[in-house]
C-alpha positions, 0 to 999 in steps of 0.5 A: 101511541094511536098503534098500541091503542088500536092493539089495545082495542083489537085484543079486548075486541077479539077476548070479548069474540072468544068469551062469548062465544064460549056456551054458558057465557051471557053477555059481558059483563059491564061492572059494578061501581066501574065500568069494564071496557078498554077504550080507544078513541071513541069506541071500546070495549066492554067486559074486557079490561087491558093492563099490563102482563094482564087481561081480564074478562068479564061475562054474565053466564046463564047457570043452568041449575045445578052447574058448578059455576067452576064449570062456567068459569074453567070452560071460559078461561081456556076458551079466552086463552087458546084465542088469545094464543091465535092472535097471539097475545100471551094469555100468562094474566087471565082473569075471569070475572063471572057473575050469574044472569041468576045465581039461584041457579047454580050448585052452591045456591041449590039445596 
């Protein structure tokens, strides 16, 4: 059991590192009502939720004025997918949740 938890934490850390290395990502998301994290013995990886067959990555993105959120999300998803593949993790169940650091900046909200 401990080995499975350690492996889950390692994979969650790999996903977080990939997300944080993506242009536009400000930080890992903490969750709105419940903390989004993967937990282990005395440690956690904030912003990554590991479930059987699924990796959910939560980030806060800095969006440049007029930039489309879809582009930020697409770049992030591809970067995390590649990083997970290098770690030997199937990424078919990858989900990316993006919150804007300043929602007034995205194209959808700029008039």
